[in-house]
C-alpha positions, 0 to 999 in steps of 0.5 A: 879785494881792496887794493890799499891792503898791504901784503900781509893783510892780503895774506891774512885775508887769504888764510882766513877766507881763501878768495881767489882775488887775493891771489890775483892781487899778489900776482898783479903786484908782483908779476912784473918784478918776479918776471924781471928777476927770472929774466935777468937770470935765465936770459930767456923770455920763455923760460922767464915766463914759465918760471914766473908762473911756477913760482906763483903757483909755489908761493900760493901753495906755501902761503900759509908758511909765510911767517912775517919775519921779513916783508912779503916781497923779500919772502917771495923774492927769495923763493924766486931766486932759489927756484931760478937757481934750482931750475938752472942747476937742473938744466945744466945737468940735463943739457941738450944739444940741438941736432944738425939737420945734416947728422944722420940719426940712426936708431940702433939695430935690433941686435944692439937693442937686444944687447942693451935690453940684456945689459939693463936686465943684468944691471937690474938683477945686479942692483937687486943683488947688492946690499940695499945701502949700496943700491941707494948710494948708486941711485942717489949718484946716477938716478938723482944726479946728486954729487958726493957732497949732497949724498954725504949730507943726505946719508949723514956721511963724510965725503970720503965715506961716500966716495969709498962706498960708491967705488965699492958699490960700482965694483960689486955691480961690475963683478956681478955683471962681468959674471954674465955673458954680456957686460953691464 
């Protein structure tokens, strides 16, 4: 691969012939800048390295979508920024707390585990009993961790409609679970 080709020429060559050295050329040109962008956003060298590799994999998989409306570097930096923002948003939702060594971590007793399993079965049965659109909205909220605005956009509803449907679906599940011996 000739180093004196500009980014767009390198991409055209990749799209026509698919050489690995095209990827290598783009990687070598931008890995430092992408890493620095990731590091500035994450403040963590390991995460920045992981994010950088993920970004280049993502970029290479989507290279045919590059339409040359902007420079390649601008396109790559927007992918980098969006990827970092998404990953940081997900990590906030799934934040973890380090356990102190002096905390006594006990597993639930068999009786508690049986109650938990029974509750999960009851919840599953209740979810299968309610209307599919109610089950969908609950899954979007509690499994996919979407907020009301995101659900509204996905389902083409107003925020107030999403809130009401969530409340009604939760009430229906509680009602169905309340009819059994254990609470969900």
